[in-house]
C-alpha positions in Angstrom: 0.0 0.0 0.0 1.6 3.3 -1.1 0.0 5.4 1.7 1.6 3.4 4.5 4.5 4.3 6.7 6.3 2.6 9.5 3.6 3.2 12.1 0.5 4.5 10.3 -1.4 4.4 7.1 -3.3 7.3 5.5 -6.8 6.6 4.1 -9.6 8.6 2.6 -12.4 10.0 4.8 -15.4 7.7 5.1 -19.0 8.6 6.0 -18.5 6.7 9.2 -15.8 9.3 10.2 -18.4 12.1 10.7 -18.7 11.7 14.5 -14.9 11.5 14.8 -14.4 14.7 12.7 -17.2 16.4 14.7 -15.3 15.7 17.9 -11.9 16.7 16.5 -13.1 19.9 14.8 -15.0 21.0 17.8 -12.2 20.5 20.3 -11.6 24.1 21.4 -8.2 23.2 22.8 -6.8 22.9 19.2 -8.6 25.9 17.7 -5.6 28.2 18.2 -3.5 25.9 16.0 -6.2 25.4 13.3 -7.4 29.0 13.2 -11.0 27.8 14.0 -13.3 30.5 15.4 -16.7 28.8 15.7 -17.9 25.2 16.1 -18.6 23.0 13.1 -22.0 21.6 12.6 -22.5 18.0 11.4 -24.2 19.5 8.3 -21.0 21.5 7.4 -18.8 18.4 8.0 -21.1 16.3 5.8 -20.8 18.9 3.0 -17.0 18.8 3.5 -17.1 15.0 3.4 -19.2 15.1 0.2 -16.5 17.4 -1.4 -13.8 14.9 -0.6 -15.1 12.6 -3.4 -13.6 15.2 -5.8 -10.0 15.4 -6.9 -7.7 17.8 -5.2 -7.4 19.7 -8.5 -11.1 20.5 -8.2 -11.4 21.4 -4.5 -7.9 22.6 -3.7 -7.7 20.5 -0.7 -7.5 16.9 0.5 -7.8 15.3 3.9 -6.6 11.9 5.0 -7.3 10.1 8.2 -4.3 8.9 10.0 -4.8 5.5 11.5 -2.5 3.0 13.2 -1.7 -0.2 11.4 -4.2 -1.8 13.7 -6.9 0.4 12.2 -7.4 3.0 15.0 -7.9 6.6 13.8 -5.5 8.9 15.6 -5.7 12.1 13.6 -5.9 13.8 10.2 -3.5 15.4 7.8 -4.6 17.9 5.2 -3.2 19.3 2.0 -4.7 22.7 1.2 -4.1 25.7 -0.9 -3.2 23.3 -3.8 -1.4 25.4 -6.5 -0.8 23.2 -9.6 0.9 25.9 -11.5 3.6 26.3 -8.9 3.4 22.7 -7.8 2.9 23.4 -4.1 0.5 22.9 -1.3 0.1 23.7 2.4 0.1 20.9 5.0 -1.6 20.7 8.3 -1.7 17.9 10.8 -3.6 16.9 13.9 -2.9 14.0 16.3 -6.1 14.3 18.3 -5.4 12.7 21.7 -2.6 13.7 23.9 -1.7 10.0 24.6 -1.2 9.5 20.9 1.3 12.3 20.5 5.1 11.8 20.5 4.7 8.2 19.2 6.0 8.9 15.7 2.5 9.0 14.1 2.8 12.6 12.9 6.3 12.2 11.6 5.4 9.1 9.7 2.2 10.7 8.3 4.1 13.8 7.1 6.7 11.6 5.4 4.1 9.5 3.7 2.3 12.6 2.5 5.5 14.1 1.2 6.1 11.0 -0.9 2.5 11.1 -2.1 2.8 14.8 -2.9 6.0 14.3 -4.9 5.3 11.1 -6.7 1.5 11.2 -7.2 0.6 14.9 -7.3 3.9 16.0 -8.8 4.4 18.7 -6.2 7.7 20.5 -5.9 7.2 21.8 -2.4 5.0 21.7 0.7 4.7 24.6 3.1 3.3 25.2 6.6 2.9 27.9 9.2 3.6 27.2 12.8 3.0 29.5 15.8 6.3 30.6 17.5 5.3 29.0 20.8 4.4 25.6 19.2 7.7 24.0 19.9 6.4 20.5 19.3 5.2 21.3 15.8 8.4 23.3 15.0 10.5 20.3 16.0 8.2 17.9 14.1 8.4 19.8 10.8 12.2 20.4 11.2 12.7 16.6 11.8 10.7 16.0 8.6 13.0 18.2 6.6 11.1 21.5 6.5 13.2 24.6 6.7 12.3 27.7 8.5 11.9 30.5 6.0 11.0 33.5 8.2 9.1 34.8 11.1 5.9 36.8 10.7 6.0 39.0 13.8 2.8 39.7 15.8 0.9 37.6 13.2 -1.4 35.7 15.6 -3.7 37.3 18.1 -3.8 35.4 21.4 -5.8 36.1 24.6 -2.6 37.3 26.2 -1.2 39.4 23.3 0.4 38.8 19.9 2.6 36.0 18.7 4.8 35.4 15.7 4.3 32.6 13.2 7.1 30.8 11.4 6.8 30.1 7.7 8.3 26.7 6.8 8.8 24.8 3.5 10.2 21.6 2.2 11.4 21.1 -1.4 10.4 17.7 -2.4 
């Protein structure tokens, strides 16, 4: 299976994932990372799921469920902002539960997605934006070969003030 790593496999979203996505998308503890401002309804998530039947070239985005090799869903990884002319896309990742973090799932998922992007989609690069204080994600993306390109100062408004955001990219 091409979408398989050492610890995980990536799979398409299934209709049965709606409750899982509802829980993940409405977890306010990760809203700062995802830029979410309001809860998602099941209706909105069903529409998103319906769009996933289309090719990334039509929707500009693609979500994959990250599951262990035993078949347990632990998170999701997204390609977004797909730019076929410049052969690039953004990447975002969520490992939903604290106990599933720091087990290699995210690193493995990013590496699998990089291979998919390069060999299947013909991408030249992936990019991401990471809050200055998100040391775990900065370390993760650095470990996966992403380079820090620059800091956007006072880019993110937080309850206690402003925070910078690192722009990162990986040439595939």
